[in-house]
C-alpha positions, 0 to 999 in steps of 0.5 A, a space after each residue: 500500500 502507498 503512503 497517504 497522499 502528500 501535499 502537491 510537490 513544489 516542482 520548481 523547488 524540486 527541479 532546483 534541488 535535483 539540478 544541485 544534486 546532479 551537478 554536485 562535485 565530489 567535494 559538494 557530495 562529501 560536504 552535504 550528503 546526509 547520513 546514509 539511509 534507505 529512504 521510503 521511496 520504492 526504487 525500480 530500475 528499468 534496464 536493457 540493450 539499446 533499442 529494447 523500448 525501455 522509454 516507451 515501456 516506462 511511459 506505459 507502465 507509469 499509469 499502472 504504478 500510480 495505483 500503488 503510488 500517490 506520486 511517481 518520479 521517473 529518472 531517464 538517463 541518456 548517453 553522453 557523447 564521448 567527444 562533446 560530453 553532450 546528450 540528446 535528452 530524448 526519453 521524455 519525448 517518448 513519455 509526453 503522454 504523462 506530461 499533464 499528470 500532476 502525480 508524475 515528475 520526469 527528469 532526464 539526466 546525461 550519463 556524463 562520465 558514468 560507465 555503469 548505465 547510470 549518471 553521476 550522482 544518481 544516489 544523490 538524485 534519488 535521495 532528493 526525490 525521497 526527501 520530496 516525498 515520492 512513493 516510487 521512482 522508476 530509473 531508466 538506464 542507458 542502453 547497457 551490455 553484459 556487465 553494466 548493472 550498476 543500477 542493481 546496487 541502488 534499486 529494490 527491483 530490477 527489470 531487464 527489457 529484451 526484444 525478439 531477435 535477442 537470442 545471441 544477446 541472451 547467451 552473451 549476458 548469461 554470466 552478467 546482467 541476467 543474473 541480477 535482474 528480478 523480472 524479465 520483460 519480453 517487449 514488442 512480443 508481437 514480433 516474430 521470434 518472441 516464442 523462441 526468445 521466451 524459450 531461450 530465457 526459460 532455458 537459461 533462467 535456472 536459479 535456486 528457488 523461484 525462477 524470475 517471471 518473464 512478462 510479454 508486452 506488446 503495443 496496444 495491449 494493456 494485459 502485459 503491463 498489468 501483469 508486469 505491475 503485479 509482478 513488481 508488487 509481488 517482488 517488492 512486497 517480498 524483497 522489502 520484507 526480507 531485506 536486511 537494512 544493514 546489508 542494503 545500506 552497506 551495498 549502497 554506500 559501497 556503490 557511492 564511494 566507488 562512484 566518487 573515487 572513479 570520478 576523482 580518478 577521472 579528474 586526476 587523469 584529465 588534469 595530469 600534464 602531458 609529459 607525465 605520460 612519458 614516464 615508466 608505468 610503475 612511476 606513472 601508477 605511483 604518481 597517480 596514487 599520490 595525486 589521488 591521496 593529495 586530493 582526499 579530504 583530511 580525516 574529520 573533514 565531514 
């Protein structure tokens, strides 16, 4: 069950807070991040390969989730250009039917330096949405491959979206992202090859205990979306009841620290003088570590 209907969200204040969170430097995060907590909002990650139809699926799923949530936030992450750093934040175009619903708030983020299917400062963005009282947050990752499953450490439920013709992709992902997903969506299930893909999924989804559900979804048909929403309800009820809060907090804190260190490393490498790269590898390694150590805040800084 959702929490009581909250007062209307101040969208301008929320937008400003999200901009600050998304653009915060490493120092800003370390200085202002609140004490770690799991928050109250239910977090759902929607991930899958490029072209799987994640944005359209999220746009169609959102109205079903409002039956369980007084309000809903959608974070859609778009890939950044490795050359210009810019991103075409186009996911909202596919969700324009939701724009007039006051219960739904959408925000697009560029992936920027992140390489895990997410964007930098996603934990801070999610904490901001939780602080503004959202019941549920859908996080749509960029198109991901076998090993880009960073969203797993942040969400309560992970949905992997696949399409017919992805058989070879399924085989490639067997030892990666397929092991982390809680629910599988066979999207565009009206296309040829859907039955074959479903059979291949059944063959590889051999896990101890209950096998994760595979939900078929196709355009113009709401039954699959209703089934997906019901599967999410069942998974969330079970996962949140059985969750070890301390273990979940440690996993999210580990993710946050790893993300911050990776950002600091990228900044350190980008700021290094060109002639530094002429040195022997061992010396280069030691030099980068020294620069990272010098950039670390002193003990008790926070």
